[in-house]
N, CA, C and O atoms as a Maestro MAE file, in Angstrom:
{
 s_m_m2io_version
 :::
 2.0.0
}

f_m_ct {
 s_m_title
 :::
 protein
 m_atom[268] {
  # First column is atom index #
  i_m_mmod_type
  r_m_x_coord
  r_m_y_coord
  r_m_z_coord
  i_m_residue_number
  s_m_chain_name
  s_m_pdb_residue_name
  s_m_pdb_atom_name
  i_m_atomic_number
  :::
  1 25 77.355 112.780 74.362 1 A "MET " " N  " 7
  2 3 77.887 113.957 75.022 1 A "MET " " CA " 6
  3 2 79.157 113.575 75.799 1 A "MET " " C  " 6
  4 15 79.158 112.600 76.549 1 A "MET " " O  " 8
  5 25 80.210 114.330 75.618 2 A "ILE " " N  " 7
  6 3 81.476 114.084 76.310 2 A "ILE " " CA " 6
  7 2 81.457 114.825 77.641 2 A "ILE " " C  " 6
  8 15 81.248 116.038 77.671 2 A "ILE " " O  " 8
  9 25 81.673 114.105 78.745 3 A "PRO " " N  " 7
  10 3 81.667 114.782 80.047 3 A "PRO " " CA " 6
  11 2 82.908 115.651 80.236 3 A "PRO " " C  " 6
  12 15 83.914 115.472 79.550 3 A "PRO " " O  " 8
  13 25 82.825 116.566 81.149 4 A "ASP " " N  " 7
  14 3 83.977 117.390 81.522 4 A "ASP " " CA " 6
  15 2 84.939 116.513 82.310 4 A "ASP " " C  " 6
  16 15 84.615 116.069 83.411 4 A "ASP " " O  " 8
  17 25 86.098 116.264 81.763 5 A "LEU " " N  " 7
  18 3 87.085 115.386 82.404 5 A "LEU " " CA " 6
  19 2 88.130 116.168 83.197 5 A "LEU " " C  " 6
  20 15 89.079 115.576 83.712 5 A "LEU " " O  " 8
  21 25 87.970 117.480 83.303 6 A "SER " " N  " 7
  22 3 88.982 118.296 83.991 6 A "SER " " CA " 6
  23 2 89.058 117.971 85.483 6 A "SER " " C  " 6
  24 15 90.087 118.213 86.114 6 A "SER " " O  " 8
  25 25 88.002 117.436 86.043 7 A "THR " " N  " 7
  26 3 88.029 117.082 87.469 7 A "THR " " CA " 6
  27 2 88.033 115.568 87.687 7 A "THR " " C  " 6
  28 15 87.906 115.098 88.817 7 A "THR " " O  " 8
  29 25 88.178 114.812 86.600 8 A "ALA " " N  " 7
  30 3 88.208 113.349 86.719 8 A "ALA " " CA " 6
  31 2 89.449 112.913 87.493 8 A "ALA " " C  " 6
  32 15 90.492 113.565 87.438 8 A "ALA " " O  " 8
  33 25 89.321 111.822 88.201 9 A "THR " " N  " 7
  34 3 90.455 111.233 88.907 9 A "THR " " CA " 6
  35 2 91.092 110.202 87.986 9 A "THR " " C  " 6
  36 15 90.511 109.154 87.704 9 A "THR " " O  " 8
  37 25 92.289 110.518 87.526 10 A "TRP " " N  " 7
  38 3 93.014 109.625 86.620 10 A "TRP " " CA " 6
  39 2 93.931 108.727 87.438 10 A "TRP " " C  " 6
  40 15 94.611 109.189 88.354 10 A "TRP " " O  " 8
  41 25 93.945 107.430 87.098 11 A "ARG " " N  " 7
  42 3 94.780 106.464 87.811 11 A "ARG " " CA " 6
  43 2 95.700 105.759 86.833 11 A "ARG " " C  " 6
  44 15 95.331 105.465 85.696 11 A "ARG " " O  " 8
  45 25 96.903 105.497 87.306 12 A "LYS " " N  " 7
  46 3 97.897 104.773 86.532 12 A "LYS " " CA " 6
  47 2 98.088 103.408 87.176 12 A "LYS " " C  " 6
  48 15 97.958 103.282 88.394 12 A "LYS " " O  " 8
  49 25 98.389 102.404 86.401 13 A "ALA " " N  " 7
  50 3 98.593 101.061 86.939 13 A "ALA " " CA " 6
  51 2 99.699 101.076 87.987 13 A "ALA " " C  " 6
  52 15 100.724 101.734 87.810 13 A "ALA " " O  " 8
  53 25 99.487 100.356 89.066 14 A "SER " " N  " 7
  54 3 100.484 100.307 90.141 14 A "SER " " CA " 6
  55 2 101.784 99.679 89.671 14 A "SER " " C  " 6
  56 15 102.836 99.950 90.249 14 A "SER " " O  " 8
  57 25 101.742 98.863 88.656 15 A "ARG " " N  " 7
  58 3 102.953 98.208 88.134 15 A "ARG " " CA " 6
  59 2 103.719 99.076 87.142 15 A "ARG " " C  " 6
  60 15 104.775 98.672 86.656 15 A "ARG " " O  " 8
  61 25 103.203 100.258 86.838 16 A "SER " " N  " 7
  62 3 103.852 101.096 85.827 16 A "SER " " CA " 6
  63 2 105.140 101.728 86.346 16 A "SER " " C  " 6
  64 15 105.994 102.119 85.551 16 A "SER " " O  " 8
  65 25 105.296 101.836 87.665 17 A "GLY " " N  " 7
  66 3 106.513 102.392 88.228 17 A "GLY " " CA " 6
  67 2 106.604 103.891 88.008 17 A "GLY " " C  " 6
  68 15 105.697 104.507 87.447 17 A "GLY " " O  " 8
  69 25 107.694 104.462 88.452 18 A "GLY " " N  " 7
  70 3 107.856 105.902 88.340 18 A "GLY " " CA " 6
  71 2 108.969 106.311 87.406 18 A "GLY " " C  " 6
  72 15 109.495 107.419 87.514 18 A "GLY " " O  " 8
  73 25 109.339 105.428 86.485 19 A "ASN " " N  " 7
  74 3 110.489 105.708 85.625 19 A "ASN " " CA " 6
  75 2 110.120 106.411 84.326 19 A "ASN " " C  " 6
  76 15 110.956 106.512 83.428 19 A "ASN " " O  " 8
  77 25 108.878 106.904 84.203 20 A "GLY " " N  " 7
  78 3 108.496 107.635 82.991 20 A "GLY " " CA " 6
  79 2 108.266 106.760 81.795 20 A "GLY " " C  " 6
  80 15 108.334 107.238 80.662 20 A "GLY " " O  " 8
  81 25 107.995 105.490 82.007 21 A "GLY " " N  " 7
  82 3 107.764 104.564 80.907 21 A "GLY " " CA " 6
  83 2 106.433 104.798 80.221 21 A "GLY " " C  " 6
  84 15 105.738 105.774 80.504 21 A "GLY " " O  " 8
  85 25 106.095 103.922 79.347 22 A "GLN " " N  " 7
  86 3 104.851 104.035 78.604 22 A "GLN " " CA " 6
  87 2 103.694 103.593 79.490 22 A "GLN " " C  " 6
  88 15 103.596 102.418 79.843 22 A "GLN " " O  " 8
  89 25 102.836 104.510 79.845 23 A "CYS " " N  " 7
  90 3 101.742 104.219 80.756 23 A "CYS " " CA " 6
  91 2 100.428 104.730 80.197 23 A "CYS " " C  " 6
  92 15 100.379 105.725 79.474 23 A "CYS " " O  " 8
  93 25 99.389 104.036 80.544 24 A "VAL " " N  " 7
  94 3 98.033 104.459 80.225 24 A "VAL " " CA " 6
  95 2 97.357 104.814 81.534 24 A "VAL " " C  " 6
  96 15 97.499 104.100 82.527 24 A "VAL " " O  " 8
  97 25 96.628 105.908 81.538 25 A "GLU " " N  " 7
  98 3 95.865 106.303 82.710 25 A "GLU " " CA " 6
  99 2 94.386 106.074 82.432 25 A "GLU " " C  " 6
  100 15 93.933 106.189 81.293 25 A "GLU " " O  " 8
  101 25 93.642 105.751 83.478 26 A "LEU " " N  " 7
  102 3 92.209 105.498 83.373 26 A "LEU " " CA " 6
  103 2 91.436 106.431 84.284 26 A "LEU " " C  " 6
  104 15 91.906 106.804 85.358 26 A "LEU " " O  " 8
  105 25 90.255 106.801 83.846 27 A "ALA " " N  " 7
  106 3 89.314 107.537 84.688 27 A "ALA " " CA " 6
  107 2 87.938 106.914 84.475 27 A "ALA " " C  " 6
  108 15 87.506 106.711 83.341 27 A "ALA " " O  " 8
  109 25 87.262 106.617 85.571 28 A "LEU " " N  " 7
  110 3 85.906 106.084 85.503 28 A "LEU " " CA " 6
  111 2 84.938 107.223 85.779 28 A "LEU " " C  " 6
  112 15 84.971 107.834 86.847 28 A "LEU " " O  " 8
  113 25 84.076 107.505 84.807 29 A "VAL " " N  " 7
  114 3 83.101 108.584 84.933 29 A "VAL " " CA " 6
  115 2 81.754 108.015 84.494 29 A "VAL " " C  " 6
  116 15 81.545 107.720 83.318 29 A "VAL " " O  " 8
  117 25 80.854 107.868 85.450 30 A "GLY " " N  " 7
  118 3 79.549 107.299 85.131 30 A "GLY " " CA " 6
  119 2 79.698 105.887 84.606 30 A "GLY " " C  " 6
  120 15 80.334 105.043 85.237 30 A "GLY " " O  " 8
  121 25 79.107 105.633 83.446 31 A "ASP " " N  " 7
  122 3 79.162 104.295 82.859 31 A "ASP " " CA " 6
  123 2 80.222 104.186 81.772 31 A "ASP " " C  " 6
  124 15 80.138 103.317 80.904 31 A "ASP " " O  " 8
  125 25 81.227 105.070 81.818 32 A "ARG " " N  " 7
  126 3 82.293 105.084 80.811 32 A "ARG " " CA " 6
  127 2 83.664 104.962 81.470 32 A "ARG " " C  " 6
  128 15 83.873 105.418 82.594 32 A "ARG " " O  " 8
  129 25 84.586 104.340 80.751 33 A "THR " " N  " 7
  130 3 85.995 104.290 81.127 33 A "THR " " CA " 6
  131 2 86.757 105.101 80.091 33 A "THR " " C  " 6
  132 15 86.649 104.848 78.892 33 A "THR " " O  " 8
  133 25 87.524 106.070 80.555 34 A "PHE " " N  " 7
  134 3 88.314 106.920 79.673 34 A "PHE " " CA " 6
  135 2 89.782 106.566 79.839 34 A "PHE " " C  " 6
  136 15 90.236 106.297 80.951 34 A "PHE " " O  " 8
  137 25 90.526 106.564 78.742 35 A "THR " " N  " 7
  138 3 91.948 106.247 78.779 35 A "THR " " CA " 6
  139 2 92.728 107.356 78.079 35 A "THR " " C  " 6
  140 15 92.237 107.995 77.149 35 A "THR " " O  " 8
  141 25 93.959 107.566 78.552 36 A "ARG " " N  " 7
  142 3 94.846 108.551 77.919 36 A "ARG " " CA " 6
  143 2 96.292 108.141 78.161 36 A "ARG " " C  " 6
  144 15 96.578 107.314 79.027 36 A "ARG " " O  " 8
  145 25 97.181 108.717 77.400 37 A "ASP " " N  " 7
  146 3 98.625 108.506 77.544 37 A "ASP " " CA " 6
  147 2 99.113 109.369 78.699 37 A "ASP " " C  " 6
  148 15 98.886 110.579 78.700 37 A "ASP " " O  " 8
  149 25 99.773 108.774 79.672 38 A "SER " " N  " 7
  150 3 100.219 109.530 80.846 38 A "SER " " CA " 6
  151 2 101.284 110.569 80.509 38 A "SER " " C  " 6
  152 15 101.486 111.513 81.272 38 A "SER " " O  " 8
  153 25 101.968 110.406 79.376 39 A "LYS " " N  " 7
  154 3 102.992 111.375 78.987 39 A "LYS " " CA " 6
  155 2 102.415 112.514 78.148 39 A "LYS " " C  " 6
  156 15 103.113 113.484 77.853 39 A "LYS " " O  " 8
  157 25 101.148 112.398 77.764 40 A "ASN " " N  " 7
  158 3 100.505 113.422 76.946 40 A "ASN " " CA " 6
  159 2 99.080 113.622 77.459 40 A "ASN " " C  " 6
  160 15 98.112 113.315 76.764 40 A "ASN " " O  " 8
  161 25 98.964 114.133 78.665 41 A "VAL " " N  " 7
  162 3 97.655 114.226 79.313 41 A "VAL " " CA " 6
  163 2 96.707 115.190 78.612 41 A "VAL " " C  " 6
  164 15 95.498 115.136 78.835 41 A "VAL " " O  " 8
  165 25 97.229 116.057 77.781 42 A "GLY " " N  " 7
  166 3 96.380 116.962 77.022 42 A "GLY " " CA " 6
  167 2 96.016 116.431 75.655 42 A "GLY " " C  " 6
  168 15 95.340 117.106 74.879 42 A "GLY " " O  " 8
  169 25 96.461 115.222 75.358 43 A "GLY " " N  " 7
  170 3 96.216 114.636 74.046 43 A "GLY " " CA " 6
  171 2 94.890 113.906 73.967 43 A "GLY " " C  " 6
  172 15 93.964 114.182 74.729 43 A "GLY " " O  " 8
  173 25 94.814 112.985 73.049 44 A "ALA " " N  " 7
  174 3 93.583 112.241 72.783 44 A "ALA " " CA " 6
  175 2 93.153 111.422 73.991 44 A "ALA " " C  " 6
  176 15 93.978 110.916 74.751 44 A "ALA " " O  " 8
  177 25 91.857 111.307 74.143 45 A "VAL " " N  " 7
  178 3 91.249 110.484 75.189 45 A "VAL " " CA " 6
  179 2 90.319 109.495 74.497 45 A "VAL " " C  " 6
  180 15 89.490 109.883 73.674 45 A "VAL " " O  " 8
  181 25 90.460 108.231 74.832 46 A "LEU " " N  " 7
  182 3 89.581 107.202 74.290 46 A "LEU " " CA " 6
  183 2 88.507 106.879 75.317 46 A "LEU " " C  " 6
  184 15 88.766 106.894 76.521 46 A "LEU " " O  " 8
  185 25 87.311 106.590 74.846 47 A "SER " " N  " 7
  186 3 86.171 106.315 75.720 47 A "SER " " CA " 6
  187 2 85.606 104.943 75.395 47 A "SER " " C  " 6
  188 15 85.421 104.595 74.229 47 A "SER " " O  " 8
  189 25 85.331 104.166 76.441 48 A "PHE " " N  " 7
  190 3 84.759 102.836 76.298 48 A "PHE " " CA " 6
  191 2 83.622 102.682 77.297 48 A "PHE " " C  " 6
  192 15 83.659 103.274 78.376 48 A "PHE " " O  " 8
  193 25 82.628 101.903 76.952 49 A "SER " " N  " 7
  194 3 81.634 101.561 77.969 49 A "SER " " CA " 6
  195 2 82.358 100.711 79.014 49 A "SER " " C  " 6
  196 15 83.328 100.021 78.699 49 A "SER " " O  " 8
  197 25 81.884 100.767 80.246 50 A "ASN " " N  " 7
  198 3 82.527 99.954 81.287 50 A "ASN " " CA " 6
  199 2 82.460 98.470 80.936 50 A "ASN " " C  " 6
  200 15 83.382 97.718 81.252 50 A "ASN " " O  " 8
  201 25 81.385 98.047 80.291 51 A "GLY " " N  " 7
  202 3 81.262 96.647 79.882 51 A "GLY " " CA " 6
  203 2 82.309 96.260 78.847 51 A "GLY " " C  " 6
  204 15 82.934 95.205 78.957 51 A "GLY " " O  " 8
  205 25 82.502 97.110 77.842 52 A "ALA " " N  " 7
  206 3 83.500 96.827 76.808 52 A "ALA " " CA " 6
  207 2 84.903 96.815 77.404 52 A "ALA " " C  " 6
  208 15 85.730 95.983 77.033 52 A "ALA " " O  " 8
  209 25 85.174 97.737 78.329 53 A "TRP " " N  " 7
  210 3 86.491 97.776 78.973 53 A "TRP " " CA " 6
  211 2 86.723 96.491 79.769 53 A "TRP " " C  " 6
  212 15 87.821 95.935 79.751 53 A "TRP " " O  " 8
  213 25 85.692 96.027 80.462 54 A "GLY " " N  " 7
  214 3 85.799 94.781 81.219 54 A "GLY " " CA " 6
  215 2 86.099 93.589 80.314 54 A "GLY " " C  " 6
  216 15 86.908 92.730 80.662 54 A "GLY " " O  " 8
  217 25 85.447 93.539 79.154 55 A "LEU " " N  " 7
  218 3 85.716 92.460 78.201 55 A "LEU " " CA " 6
  219 2 87.154 92.519 77.692 55 A "LEU " " C  " 6
  220 15 87.807 91.486 77.550 55 A "LEU " " O  " 8
  221 25 87.642 93.717 77.421 56 A "PHE " " N  " 7
  222 3 89.037 93.881 76.996 56 A "PHE " " CA " 6
  223 2 89.990 93.371 78.074 56 A "PHE " " C  " 6
  224 15 90.926 92.630 77.773 56 A "PHE " " O  " 8
  225 25 89.761 93.762 79.319 57 A "LEU " " N  " 7
  226 3 90.632 93.315 80.412 57 A "LEU " " CA " 6
  227 2 90.606 91.803 80.563 57 A "LEU " " C  " 6
  228 15 91.649 91.180 80.761 57 A "LEU " " O  " 8
  229 25 89.419 91.207 80.469 58 A "ASP " " N  " 7
  230 3 89.321 89.753 80.559 58 A "ASP " " CA " 6
  231 2 90.116 89.073 79.460 58 A "ASP " " C  " 6
  232 15 90.820 88.095 79.713 58 A "ASP " " O  " 8
  233 25 90.007 89.588 78.232 59 A "ALA " " N  " 7
  234 3 90.740 89.017 77.105 59 A "ALA " " CA " 6
  235 2 92.249 89.177 77.299 59 A "ALA " " C  " 6
  236 15 93.013 88.267 76.978 59 A "ALA " " O  " 8
  237 25 92.676 90.318 77.820 60 A "ALA " " N  " 7
  238 3 94.112 90.536 78.046 60 A "ALA " " CA " 6
  239 2 94.629 89.582 79.118 60 A "ALA " " C  " 6
  240 15 95.703 88.999 78.965 60 A "ALA " " O  " 8
  241 25 93.877 89.421 80.193 61 A "LYS " " N  " 7
  242 3 94.283 88.508 81.269 61 A "LYS " " CA " 6
  243 2 94.379 87.069 80.803 61 A "LYS " " C  " 6
  244 15 95.241 86.315 81.256 61 A "LYS " " O  " 8
  245 25 93.477 86.685 79.880 62 A "ASP " " N  " 7
  246 3 93.444 85.313 79.368 62 A "ASP " " CA " 6
  247 2 94.318 85.127 78.134 62 A "ASP " " C  " 6
  248 15 94.289 84.065 77.512 62 A "ASP " " O  " 8
  249 25 95.098 86.150 77.770 63 A "ASP " " N  " 7
  250 3 95.985 86.109 76.603 63 A "ASP " " CA " 6
  251 2 95.216 85.777 75.317 63 A "ASP " " C  " 6
  252 15 95.668 84.973 74.503 63 A "ASP " " O  " 8
  253 25 94.057 86.403 75.150 64 A "ARG " " N  " 7
  254 3 93.224 86.162 73.959 64 A "ARG " " CA " 6
  255 2 93.274 87.336 72.986 64 A "ARG " " C  " 6
  256 15 92.399 87.442 72.126 64 A "ARG " " O  " 8
  257 25 94.255 88.213 73.090 65 A "LEU " " N  " 7
  258 3 94.353 89.346 72.182 65 A "LEU " " CA " 6
  259 2 95.291 89.004 71.034 65 A "LEU " " C  " 6
  260 15 96.394 88.506 71.257 65 A "LEU " " O  " 8
  261 25 94.866 89.265 69.834 66 A "ASP " " N  " 7
  262 3 95.719 89.050 68.658 66 A "ASP " " CA " 6
  263 2 96.545 90.307 68.434 66 A "ASP " " C  " 6
  264 15 96.064 91.416 68.669 66 A "ASP " " O  " 8
  265 25 97.732 90.152 68.000 67 A "GLY " " N  " 7
  266 3 98.513 91.342 67.732 67 A "GLY " " CA " 6
  267 2 99.892 91.015 67.543 67 A "GLY " " C  " 6
  268 15 100.710 91.904 67.304 67 A "GLY " " O  " 8
  :::
 }
 m_bond[267] {
  # First column is bond index #
  i_m_from
  i_m_to
  i_m_order
  :::
  1 1 2 1
  2 2 3 1
  3 3 4 2
  4 3 5 1
  5 5 6 1
  6 6 7 1
  7 7 8 2
  8 7 9 1
  9 9 10 1
  10 10 11 1
  11 11 12 2
  12 11 13 1
  13 13 14 1
  14 14 15 1
  15 15 16 2
  16 15 17 1
  17 17 18 1
  18 18 19 1
  19 19 20 2
  20 19 21 1
  21 21 22 1
  22 22 23 1
  23 23 24 2
  24 23 25 1
  25 25 26 1
  26 26 27 1
  27 27 28 2
  28 27 29 1
  29 29 30 1
  30 30 31 1
  31 31 32 2
  32 31 33 1
  33 33 34 1
  34 34 35 1
  35 35 36 2
  36 35 37 1
  37 37 38 1
  38 38 39 1
  39 39 40 2
  40 39 41 1
  41 41 42 1
  42 42 43 1
  43 43 44 2
  44 43 45 1
  45 45 46 1
  46 46 47 1
  47 47 48 2
  48 47 49 1
  49 49 50 1
  50 50 51 1
  51 51 52 2
  52 51 53 1
  53 53 54 1
  54 54 55 1
  55 55 56 2
  56 55 57 1
  57 57 58 1
  58 58 59 1
  59 59 60 2
  60 59 61 1
  61 61 62 1
  62 62 63 1
  63 63 64 2
  64 63 65 1
  65 65 66 1
  66 66 67 1
  67 67 68 2
  68 67 69 1
  69 69 70 1
  70 70 71 1
  71 71 72 2
  72 71 73 1
  73 73 74 1
  74 74 75 1
  75 75 76 2
  76 75 77 1
  77 77 78 1
  78 78 79 1
  79 79 80 2
  80 79 81 1
  81 81 82 1
  82 82 83 1
  83 83 84 2
  84 83 85 1
  85 85 86 1
  86 86 87 1
  87 87 88 2
  88 87 89 1
  89 89 90 1
  90 90 91 1
  91 91 92 2
  92 91 93 1
  93 93 94 1
  94 94 95 1
  95 95 96 2
  96 95 97 1
  97 97 98 1
  98 98 99 1
  99 99 100 2
  100 99 101 1
  101 101 102 1
  102 102 103 1
  103 103 104 2
  104 103 105 1
  105 105 106 1
  106 106 107 1
  107 107 108 2
  108 107 109 1
  109 109 110 1
  110 110 111 1
  111 111 112 2
  112 111 113 1
  113 113 114 1
  114 114 115 1
  115 115 116 2
  116 115 117 1
  117 117 118 1
  118 118 119 1
  119 119 120 2
  120 119 121 1
  121 121 122 1
  122 122 123 1
  123 123 124 2
  124 123 125 1
  125 125 126 1
  126 126 127 1
  127 127 128 2
  128 127 129 1
  129 129 130 1
  130 130 131 1
  131 131 132 2
  132 131 133 1
  133 133 134 1
  134 134 135 1
  135 135 136 2
  136 135 137 1
  137 137 138 1
  138 138 139 1
  139 139 140 2
  140 139 141 1
  141 141 142 1
  142 142 143 1
  143 143 144 2
  144 143 145 1
  145 145 146 1
  146 146 147 1
  147 147 148 2
  148 147 149 1
  149 149 150 1
  150 150 151 1
  151 151 152 2
  152 151 153 1
  153 153 154 1
  154 154 155 1
  155 155 156 2
  156 155 157 1
  157 157 158 1
  158 158 159 1
  159 159 160 2
  160 159 161 1
  161 161 162 1
  162 162 163 1
  163 163 164 2
  164 163 165 1
  165 165 166 1
  166 166 167 1
  167 167 168 2
  168 167 169 1
  169 169 170 1
  170 170 171 1
  171 171 172 2
  172 171 173 1
  173 173 174 1
  174 174 175 1
  175 175 176 2
  176 175 177 1
  177 177 178 1
  178 178 179 1
  179 179 180 2
  180 179 181 1
  181 181 182 1
  182 182 183 1
  183 183 184 2
  184 183 185 1
  185 185 186 1
  186 186 187 1
  187 187 188 2
  188 187 189 1
  189 189 190 1
  190 190 191 1
  191 191 192 2
  192 191 193 1
  193 193 194 1
  194 194 195 1
  195 195 196 2
  196 195 197 1
  197 197 198 1
  198 198 199 1
  199 199 200 2
  200 199 201 1
  201 201 202 1
  202 202 203 1
  203 203 204 2
  204 203 205 1
  205 205 206 1
  206 206 207 1
  207 207 208 2
  208 207 209 1
  209 209 210 1
  210 210 211 1
  211 211 212 2
  212 211 213 1
  213 213 214 1
  214 214 215 1
  215 215 216 2
  216 215 217 1
  217 217 218 1
  218 218 219 1
  219 219 220 2
  220 219 221 1
  221 221 222 1
  222 222 223 1
  223 223 224 2
  224 223 225 1
  225 225 226 1
  226 226 227 1
  227 227 228 2
  228 227 229 1
  229 229 230 1
  230 230 231 1
  231 231 232 2
  232 231 233 1
  233 233 234 1
  234 234 235 1
  235 235 236 2
  236 235 237 1
  237 237 238 1
  238 238 239 1
  239 239 240 2
  240 239 241 1
  241 241 242 1
  242 242 243 1
  243 243 244 2
  244 243 245 1
  245 245 246 1
  246 246 247 1
  247 247 248 2
  248 247 249 1
  249 249 250 1
  250 250 251 1
  251 251 252 2
  252 251 253 1
  253 253 254 1
  254 254 255 1
  255 255 256 2
  256 255 257 1
  257 257 258 1
  258 258 259 1
  259 259 260 2
  260 259 261 1
  261 261 262 1
  262 262 263 1
  263 263 264 2
  264 263 265 1
  265 265 266 1
  266 266 267 1
  267 267 268 2
  :::
 }
}
């Protein structure tokens, strides 16, 4: 079941600045982390378990992402 995200508190990274660059916003709702494009807030929203999101962040911090 997808929660109602209309009242979710969306946060942007503090390092993203205010120049309209490419930013991802996050909202924590229950045991899920939701992400969206800050320039298209009405567009697609991705959902991750908080555990999976934490693993992604750890891998990014440790430069373990392939791409």
